[in-house]
N, C-alpha and C positions, 0 to 999 in steps of 0.2 A: 318878556323870556323867549316863548315860543317863537313871535317874529326873529328873533335872533338866532335862534337855530335852524331856522329855516334857510336864515341868509347865508350864515355861514356854509349851511348842507350845496347849497346853489354857488356857490365860490367854489366849493370842493370840486364840482360836478364840470366846473369848468376849467379847473386848474388839470385834471388829472388827464382828459385829451392832450391836453398841451405838451406835458409832460412825456407822457406816450410816444410823440411824434418828434419830442427831441432828436436833435444828434449832437454827436459829438466827435468832433477833428482833434484826432488824439497823437499830442504831439512827443509824447513819453507814455511807456507804461511800468509801473513799479509794481514790484512784491514785499509785503511789508511782513512781519513776524516768523520767517523764515529760520531754523536754524540747523540743521542735517542736509532739509535739502536744497539742491541748490536752483539759485532764480530762474537759468539759461533749462532747467527741465522741467519749470511750471510755465516758464513764457514758450517753449516746445509743443507745449499740451493744449496751445490756445490757438482758435483762428481768425485771432484780430491780431492785427502789426500795428505799428505805430505809422500815421502816415495817414490810416484808414478810417475813416467818416462810420460811427458805429452810434446803433440805436439802443436803448434799454434793453431790448432782447437779446442782442447779439453778448451784452457784457450777462445777462443771465446765461446763458450758453455756456459763456468762459469761466461762470463761476461753478456750472457744472462739470463743466471739462476737466477742474482744479481736484473737485469732488472723486473724480473718477482716478485719478492717482493711485488713493487710497491710503494719501502717510495726513489728511489734514481730517481734526473734527471738525473746524467752524471756518468758514470764508466769506469775508463781505467783500463788495466791492464801493466806492468810495471816487466819484469825478470833482476836481479842484482844477480853478484856476489860476495861473500866476503870469503876469506880465504879458496874457494876452494868450497863454496858450493853456490846451486842457491837460491835465495828468490824470491819467486813469490809474488807480492803487487798487491794489488787492490784496486786504489781509487776513492773515491763512494764522489758523493756530492746528500745527504741528499735534499728532497722536504722537500721546510718547509712546519711547523705545524699551519695551521689556528686556532685560538683561537676566533675568534672573527669574525662576518660579519657585515658589517649596510650598511645600503639603504641611497641613497641620491637623489631626486628630485621625489619623490611618495608622492604626495596628492589627488589622488583619490582613489589611494589602498594601505592601512594600512600597516604597514610592517608586523605586525602576519602574515597577509594573503598574503603575499610574500615570507615569510619565509619558506611556507609549501611547494611553488613553486624550492625550491631551491633544489637537491638532495642530497648535502653532509648534514653532524651535524657535530657541534662542540664541543668537540676540533678535529679535523679530519688532514690528511693529504691535502694538495693541490695537487689536480689533476685534470688538466689543460681538459682533458673529461670531469671530473664534471661541471667543470665551465662553458663551453659553453651549454651542458646540459640544467645548473641552468637558465642561458641567454635567452635560445629559451623558455624555463617552462614558465619563468615570463614573454614573451611576449605573451604566451598564454594566463596566466590568465589577459593581458590590454585589448588584444582582445576578450573575452569574457563577456569586459565589454564595450567593444565597442569602445577602443581606439586604432584601427586599425595601425597606423603607431607611435606606441609608440618604440622608440632605446631605446639598455641596453648596456651599455660598462663598463667595470672589469677594476679596479684598485688594484694590489696586493701591498702593503705596506710594503716590508720584512725590520726585522727589524736586529741588530745584533745576536741575541743570534738567528737565524731563526726561527724566532716567524713573521707571516704574518696574516695582517687585508684584509682582503679582503672585498672593499666595491662595490657595484653596484649603476652605476650612471645612474640613470631616466631620458628620457627626453620624458615624459608623450604623447604628443602632444592632438590634439585636439579630443575630442569627435565626432566621427564617429556614425551613424545612416542610417539603409534603406532607401530612402525615397519613393523610387518607385522599384516595380518589375515589369518587362513587359516580357509577352512571345509570341514570335514568331513563325509561324506555326502551330499554333494549331488550329485545326476545328470542330474535334469531344467533345472536354469538351472547356468549356467560361472560360474566368480570373478566375471568381471565384470558378468553381470546382477546377481548378489548386489549388488554394490557401489555398480551402478546406483539400487539404492531402499536408498541409505545415505546420511546426512547425515557421520556421523563418515567421515574421512580420513585415512589414511597420511603421513607427514611429507614433504617435498621440501626442495628446495636450498630453495626460497624460504619456508617456514615462519618463520624468521626475520622474515621482511617480514607473510607475510599470517596468521600464526598458524595454518596446515592442520597436522594431528595431534595435534594437542590431547584431550586422554580429558574425554569429558561421559560422567557415570552416566546423565544424562536421556536424553540424547541419543543415546547407545548402547542405552537401552533400546526407544525409540520406532524405532530402525533393526531393534529384534528384531521388533515389530510388524507394521512394515510388512515386512518378510521373509516372514514369517508368515500377513501378508494375500496377499503374491502366490503362493505356495503355493494357499490357497485357491480364490484366480482363476483357479488352472488345474487344480479340484478333489479337491486334496490334503488333505482336509477334516482327516486324522490327523495332521498332519502337525506335528511336537514337535523346535522351534527353544528349545534349550537355553541355557541361559542363561552368558555369553561367562567363561571364562575366562583370568583377566588374569595376565602375568606376566612381572615386572621384570628386563631384561637390560642386560649393558654397563654395571654399574655403578649400578645402576638411574635411570639418563639415560634410558632405553627401553622400553616397552613390547611386548608381544606381545599380540593378542587372538583365541583361539581361539573358534571359534563351530560346536557342532557340531548338525546335523537330523540328524532322525530321517524322513523325506520319507513312508515310510508307500506304501497305497494310492490311483489315483486313483479317485476316481468320479465317478458322472455322473448326471443327472434323471431321477427313478423321476414319481412320480406329483404333478400340479398341479390345485391347487381353491383357489377362493375362497369363503369363508361369513360371512354377517351382513348389514350392511348395504348390499345391491346395488342400486345406484344405475338398473343395466342388465344386461343379461343376462349371466351368470358367462365366456361366451366373447369377450367385448369387454374384458371386465376384463381376463382372462387373455392376450390378443394382445399387452395391453404390458408384460409381461414379455417381455425378449428371450432368456428361458431359455423352452428347447422339448424335453417329453421324450425322454430318449434321448443329447443332449448332453452334455457335460461342463460339468459345476456349476462356478458362479465366484459366489462371495459378491457381488462386484463388479457381474457384471449383475444379481442378485437385488436390490441394492440399487437402482439404476439403475429398476428395474420397478417395486419400491415407492416410487419419488418419484415418478413417472407415474402412478400410482395414487391416489396421495395430493393430488398438480395435477387429476386429473382431478375428484376431491371439490371441492378446495380452488378449482376455476373455477368453479364453483355454487354457492359461497355457505358450504358447507361448512366451514371454517376450522380447524374440533377434531377434524378425524376423523382416527382410530388407525388403520393400516395396520398389521398384528401378523404376522410371516413366523417360521412355526413351520415347523422343515425337523426331518424325521426319516430318522437315519441309517441305514441296514441294510447292516451289513459282511458279511452272507453275498453279498447281490446287488449289493454294492459302489454302492448308490445311496440319493439322497436324495431322499425325495419334498417337496412346499412346499405347504401351507398359508395361505393369507393370510387372516387374521382380520381382519372389515373392522368398525369401531365408528365409525356415520357423525356423529353430534353433531349438534344445532341447523344450521340454516340461518341465517348470520350477516348483520346490515346493519349498515355501516360509520357508525359515531355519532358519528365526531369523526376530524380530522386534526389533530395537533398540528405543528408545525415549532417547530424549536430550534435555536440554533448559530451563525446566521445574522446575527453582528453587523453587517454591513454590506450584505448580499443583505435586500431585502423580499419580506416571505412570498408576495405574489402571483407572484413570478422565480420561486419553488420549487411553489409550488399547482398554476400551468400547467400545470408537468413531469408532475404527477401522474395517472397513466389512473384513478383511482378518484375517488369526491367522495364526501362525505358523503351517508346516503338511499339508495346503492344497494347490492346484493349485492356482497359481497366475493369477492374475482375473484384469486386467487395469481400466476398469468400477468401479470395487468394490476397488478399489485405489483415482480412485477420488472421489468417493463419498463417503471416508474416512476422505480425504482432507475436503471437505466440512464439515461434521459431525465436525473434531475438529472446523474448524476456528469458526464454527455456536457457538461454545462454550462460544463464546467472552471470551474468560481469554485471549487471546495473540493476540498482533500485529504479529508477522507473522506466517507462515504456512510452512514449507519445508519440505517434502516428496521426496525422492529418494532410487531406485534401485541401488544397488549394486552386480557384481555376486557376489556367496555363494563360499564353501570348492573347487566346480567344477560349468562348465556351466549350472550342472540339476538345480541348486540352486541358490537363489538369497537371501538377506538381503535388507531390507527395513528402512530406518532410515528415523524417525518423528523428526524434528527438529524444535524447538518450541521457540519465545520470549513472556516469561511471560509481561502483562500490568495490570495496576492498576485494579482490578477488585471492591475493595472497595472504598464504599465516608465516609468520616468522616464531622461533620459540627456541630459548637457549634455558638452562636451571640445572638445578641438580636436587634428589629427594632421595627416598630410602625405601625400602619395599621390604617386606618378610620376606619374598618371594627373590628380589634378585640383591638386595641390600643396598648399600650406596649406587648410586648413580647419576651418572655426570649426561643432559643430554642435547641437543638441538635438531632444530626440521627446517627446514625452507620448502613451503608449498608453492606452488604457482598457478592458478586454473587457467591464466589468462597470459604467458609469461610471452614478455616483450610486445604487447597487445596485439600477437597475433596468432588468438587464438591455441597456443601452443598451451600445453599438459605440462609441468615441470616439478618435477620432485626429489630431495638433497634431504637425506636424514643421515646423522650418527647416534649412537647411543651408547655409553660406556660406562660398566657397572662390573662390582663386586661378581654379578653372576653371569652375565650376558654383555654380550659386544653384537653391535651391529651399526653396517653400513649399508648405502640404496641411495642409488641415482636414477632418474627415469625421466624421457623428454618424450609425448606422440603429438605429433602432428595428425589433426583430424580432416584436413584438406593439403594434404600434401603437393607442393607445386601447385593449387587450388586447382586442383583435380578432385574429385569424388573418392578419393581413397587414404584410407587411414595407414597412417607410418608413423613407428613408434619403436623405442628399443628400452630396457632396463638391466639394471647390472648390482647385484650385493654380494655382501657378506655378511655369515652370522658366525654365531658364537654361541651357546647357551648352554649353560651349567644345571642336570634336573639330580635332584636327590638320587635318583639310579642310574643316571651315566650323564653323558656330555656329550654336545652332539653341534660338528661345527659345517657350513653349507657355502660353499659359492659358487652363483650362478647369474643366468644372463637369459635375455628374454628378448624377440622380435616380433612383432607384431605387423599385420597389416592387414586391413579389411575395407567393406567401402559400404556405403547408405545401401538401404533396397525400396523403393518407393519414400513414402512420405517418412514413415513412422517405423520403420525396421531396418537393424545394421547386423552386415553379417561379420566376424573377426576370426581368424586365425591367430594362433600362436606358439612359436615352436621356441621350448626353451631350454636350456643344460644344464645340468647342473652337478657337480662333487661334491660329496659331503663323505664325511667320518664319526662313525658314532666310538665313542671312547668312555675310557674309567667307567666301565658297566662294574654297576655290583654285584659280586658273585650272588650275593641274596635275592635279587631281582628277577621280575617272572622272567619264565621262560621266551616270552615272543620278545622280550627286549634283549637278554644275552643272543639270540638269534640273525638281530640285528648289528651288533660287533663288527667295527672294519670300514672298509671304504666302499661305496659305493656310486655310480653316476646312471643319470636319469636323461633322456636324449626323448623328449613327447613332444606332440602338437597336437593343439585344443582348437576345435573348433565351435566357436557360438552366433549362434543366433539369439540376439535382442529386438524388441516391440516395445515401446515408450509411448504411450495416448495419454498419459498426465499436461493437465494442464498446467502446473508450472513444476519446471520439475528438483528445485532448490525444495519444494515445500509444499508439496501436491495437496489438491481438494477434490478432484477428482481423475476419470483416467485408472489405466494397469500400465504394469513394468510386467515384461517377459522375458524373464534367463534360461538359455538352452546350452549345454557344454556338454562337450565328448574329449576326455584326455586319452587320447592313445599312447603309453612309451614303450619304446619299443623300436624306436629307427639308431639302433645302435643302444651302447649304454649298458649296463647289468640290470635296471630294474624293469621289468617287465609287469604292465598295469592295462587296466582299462576303465575309466572314472566317467560317470552318468550323471549328470545334472540337470534338476527342470525347477524354477523358479519361481514364482508370480505373487504379486502383489496387486492391492486393488483398492481404490479411495470413491468412496460418495460423502459428498458435502449432506451434511444432516441440518439440525433447526440454530438458529443464533451464533452462527458460525463455525457448528462444530464441525469434525469432520470421522467418520468411524472407515476404518481400515482393518483388510482382513490380509496374511501374507502365509503364505505356505512353499514348503521347500520340500524335495526328495532327491536322496542321491543313493549312489550304488556304483561299490569300486570290485572289482577282482581280477584275481592275475592269471595270466597263462603260462602255459608250459610245466617248467619245475619249480617255477619263482614264487614267494610267498609276498602278501600285500605288504609293502614297505610301512613299516611304522607312525612315519607320520603321514604320512596318501592316505590313513582310514578315517574315520569320523569320531570326532570330540562334541559334545555339546556341553552348552553351559557359557553364560557368560554375557554379556549386554546386547550381543550382536545375533543371541540364536536363544538360549533358556535364561532369560535373568532368573536373579535369584539362589543359583547354584554357581559355583564357583567353576572360573575360565576351564574349558577340555573336563570338565569332573562329572560328565554325565555321558555312560556309555558301559558297554562289558569291561568288567573289570576281573584280573587274571583271580583263579577260584584260591593260592594259596598265599599270595601274596598280596594281594586286593589292590595291588597296580595298575592303572587306567590303559587298559590296553588299546582301543579303540575301536569302531564295527566298522563293518563293510557295507550297512544297509544305516540311512536315516531319515527321520522323519519329521518334522518341526514345525508348530502352526504358531501366530502370534496374531493375538487380537486387541486393534487400538482404539480407542476412544479419545483423542486431541479435544482439544478447547481452549481457545483465547483466554492469555490471561493479560499480556498486555501489548492491544496490537499496534501500539504508535511503534512499540523497540523487537516486536515480530515474536516475542514471549507468549510460549502454549505449556499446557498441562498436558498430562495425557496419565490414563489409567490402562491397565493393561492383563489380557490374560493370555500364559503361553504354555504347551503341550508338544510335546512328545519326547522322542528317543533316539539311540542309534543302538544296534543290535551287533552282535559277530553272527562268525559265519556257522553255529551250534545253534541261533537261534533265529524263531519264526520272526516274519516281520510283524509291529505290528504286538506284539508278544507283552511289553509290559509300558506305560502311559508315568510319564512325570510331567508333575502340573505346578505354576506358579502365576503369581497375581503380583501390581504392582503399582508406582505410580512415580509421576518422574516431572520434570522441567525439563523442556527444548526453547533453544535461544539460537535465532538468528543475528547473533553478537556479529560486532567488527571482527573478532578476530576466526569469525569461521564460527559453523554450525555445534554448539553447542549441546550437547546432553548428560543429564545427571537423574540418576535414576535409582530407583528403591525396588528392589522384587522379595517378595514370601516367599518360602519353599511351604506348599502346601502337603505335601509328605515327605518329611526328611527322614533320613535314614540313619544310621547310628555313626555318628563322626560326621554328620554334616551341617551346617550353620542353616538355622532357622529362615536367615534374611540376610540382603546384601547391597552396599551402596557402591554403584558404578560408575566412573564420570569417563567423559569422554569428550575428545574434540573431530570432528570429522562430519562427515553426510550422517545425515537421518537414518539412512537408509542403503 
C-alpha cells in the first residue's frame, strides 16, 4: 500500500511541471453562464485573444481580470480540443441583481432614515462587502439614537431570474442612555470643570424630548481630546486621559461611563527661540507669543502665538509661510523649550478673485466689500476683514473664502463662495386690534433689491383707526461710489381717543462711509401735518397742537459699527449719534439730539450679554413749542418692555393724557442663549430701566423698571421677536405684564 502511494506521488510530481509548461494555441474563446453582462464586455477585459498561444498563468490572469469587473461571484476556465482546435471556455456565475431592499423590525428608526445608511442603491449588483458595510452603518445610526445593543442580520432571497431581495432584519434592543459619568484621578479640575469640556451629557427628566444622554462614540472620543487639551493648556503635557470604560446597568437600559485621568506633573516654559527666514528681529517675533520663560506652558497660547506670527508674514504677502513650533520636554527640570521653525516662502500677489454661489446678488455687490484687489500683495488681515464685511451684508447664509495657488507659486487666487438667503419679506393680511379696530395690511421689504444691494420698502396699512402708505429706496453705493443716496415718501392718518393726526412727507438721504467702521449721513425731511378732531376735554398741550403745520428739517447722523455679524452680533459695539434741526422753513422750530450705544460680549456656551443705552433731548427755540409728536414717549418692545407703547413719560395732571417729554434715558440689559442653533433660534432674558421727563421735571427724577423673557428667531421671513415683559412697579391703571410680537431687525 505504501509503495503504491509513493509511486502515485512520483507520477504527479512528473505531471505537474509538464502541465505548467503546457501551451495552448487558442482557436476560440467562449463565455458561458453570463445573463446580463454581454460576452463582448467580458472578452474586452482580457489580455488574451483568439489565435494567441497561452499558458496556464495567462489563463489565471484572465480569470482575475474577469473577477475585477465586479459582476461575478465565481469564474472557472477549461480548455477543450474539438476537431484539432483548442477552445478556451470561461464559465461565469453572475452576482444577483438587487432590485429591492427592505427593513424588518425597525420601529424607532424609519425606513427612509435607514435607507440613507445603506451604501448601495437599487437596482444594483449584490456585493457582500457593501452589504457588510451597510450593516455597520445601520448599527451606527442606531447607536446615534441611543440603541447601543442593536443587532442587524441580512437575508438575501435570490429568485430563478437571479434577482435578489435584500432584507435587513433588525433587533433594536433597548434604548440606552448615559446614567452617570465618573472621573477618577482628577485633582486639577473638578467634575464640573471636566463636564464643561464635554458635549456628551447624562440623561435627565426631559431626555425623552431633547434626546440628551445618548451615547455617541465619536463625540465621546472628541470629548477626551478636549479634556486632554484643557490639561495641556495648564502645563500638564504628560497627562494621559484613558479610553472610557463603559458598563451597562439597570437591565442594560443605562450606561455608566468611567474616565480615568493620569495627570502627571505641571511643566513650565523653558527657552524660546525662532530660526529660519526672519523678516524682522527675533525678539519682535517672539514678542508675538503670549508665552514667556518661567510661565506655565499652554498649548493654546502657543497656537495663538503661531497664528500671530503666521499673520505677521501673511500681512506682508507671504501667503505660504510655514511656522512650525518644535517643543522639547525636559522631564528632569519639568520645562518645555519652544523653537519656531519659520519657512517664509515666496511673496504672493493676488492674481484673481472668483465669486460663486451668488444667484441673485451681482458680483460687484460682493466685490466692493473685498479689502483686496487683483494685482496687489496678499494680506491675511484684509482677507479676514473681507469675509466679515460680506457676512455683515446679511444677504448670505454662508460665506466661505479660500485661497489657491495661481499660475505659479508667486500668485494666488481667492475663491469667494456664498449661499444666498432670503433678503425680502412679503406680507398681506387682515386682523383686529383694540387700538386700530379692523386692519388690512400689506408690505414688501427687500434688503437686496434687484441684487444690487439697494434697500427697498413698500407698505400699506388700512384700518378702522389708521391708514399708512410708505415707499422708500436707498442705494448705499450710488453710481458705485462711496456715496449713499436714498429717498422716502409716506402718508399717514391716525385716530386717537383725543385727537386725529394726518401727515404727508418725504425725505432725501445722502451720506458716505468714513474709514472701515463709520458712516455719516444727512437727511432732509419735509412734512405737512394736520391735528384735527381734538376732544374738547383733551389735555391743554394737545389742544394747542390743533391745526396744520409743516416741518422742514435736516438731520446729521454719525454711526460706528464694530460688531462681528450685524444681523445677530455676539461681540463689538454700535454707536449712533444724531442731531435734527427743524427751522429751514416750515412752521415747527425745534432741535433734537440723540445718543445711542449698544455693546455685545460673548459669554459661555455660546451665550451673549448685551447692554444698550439711549439718551435724548429736544428743545424748541423762538416762541414755538415742542411739537407733540416730536417729544419722547417710552414703552413697547423697542424701549421699555412690559409697558404699553407710548405710555411711559409725562402725563397731564388733569386729564392723565400722555403728553411726551423733552428728555429721555433708558437702558436694556439682555442675556441671550441658543435654543436651536440649526434654525437660528435664541432665548433672551432682560432687564429694562428708563423714563421720559417733561420740561418742569429734573433728569433722572424717577425710573421705571421691567423684566422678562422672549424668543428671537432668524426665520425665513426675517428676524422675529416674541417677548413678554413684566412691569416691576405698576401704577394705577397699568397692566402688570405685556406680550409683544415684531417682525424686523433685532435692534
